[in-house]
N, C-alpha and C positions, 0 to 999 in steps of 0.2 A: 572503502573496503569493497573488493570485488565480490561478485556473486559466488565465486568458487570458495573464497575464504569464509564467507558467511555460511555456506553450506557445510564446510568442514567443521567450523565452530559449532554449528547446530548439531551435527552428528556427535561431536565430542560431548556437548552438554546433555544430549539425549542419553548417551551411554552413561555419563556420570550420574544422571538422575535415576536411571535404572539400577546402577550399582548402589546408590544410596538407599533405594527401596529394599534391595536384597540385604544390605547391611543392617537396615532397620529391623528386618525380620530375624536374621540370624543372630545378631549381637544383642539386640534389646528385647525383642518379644520372647525369644526362647529362654532368656534369663529373667523373665517376668518384670522387666523395667518398662512399664507402660508409658509413663510420662515422658521419658526420654525418647521412646519409640514414636510417640505422637509428634513431638517437636522435630525430631529428625525426619519423620515422614513429611511434614509440611515443608521443610527445607528441600527435601528431594522432589516434592511436587513443584516447587518454584523453579528449581533447576531444570526439571523435565519440561515444564511449560515454556521456559525460556529457549530451550533447544528446539522445540516445535515451532515457536515463533520465528526463530532465525531460519529454520528450514523453509517456512512459508514465504518469508521475505526474499530469500535467495531464489526460490522458484519463480516468484513474481518478477524479480529483476531479470532473470534469464529470459522469461517469456516476453517481457517488454522490449528487451534488446533484440530478440529475434523478430518481433513484429516490426520494430522500427527499421531494422535492416531490410526486411521484405518490402515494406511500404516505400522505402527510399529507392529501391531498385525498380519498382513498377510505377511510381507516381510521375505524372507529367508535370512540367514546370508550371508554377502558378503565376498567372498574370495579375500583377498588382494594379489596382485601380485607384487613381488619385481622386479624392473627394473634390467636387466642384464647389467653390465658394460663390454665393449669390445665386441668382435665378437665371435661367436661360430665356425667360420671357422678356420682351422689350419693356423699357421703363414706361410708366404711365398706365400700364394695363393691370387691372386688379386681379389678385390671385383668387383661386377658388377656395371656398371655405372648407375646412376640414371638420367642422363641428356639424353633426347631423341635425336635421330639423330646420325650422324657419330661421331666417336671418334676424338677429336682434337689431333694434334701431338705436 
């Protein structure tokens, strides 16, 4: 799913959540149906928060793609270094200790 589709879906869910809050007030609370209003209000809250989350994810995806595009245009090629197996020291020569303190016997 592209960032634009996520953003459109986020705005649709945000509007749907606000419409559910309005319906909760006009249909249920004005007719003194408090239990139904509370349940419908929680459902509206879940839809509203889902829309906000989709908007946040869409904005983060767009920002990440913009940064990736900018970094790719300005970055110098990376020189890959192959790890060396073994030591560069001649055979028979003792390596220096990496443990601090006196040498154990």
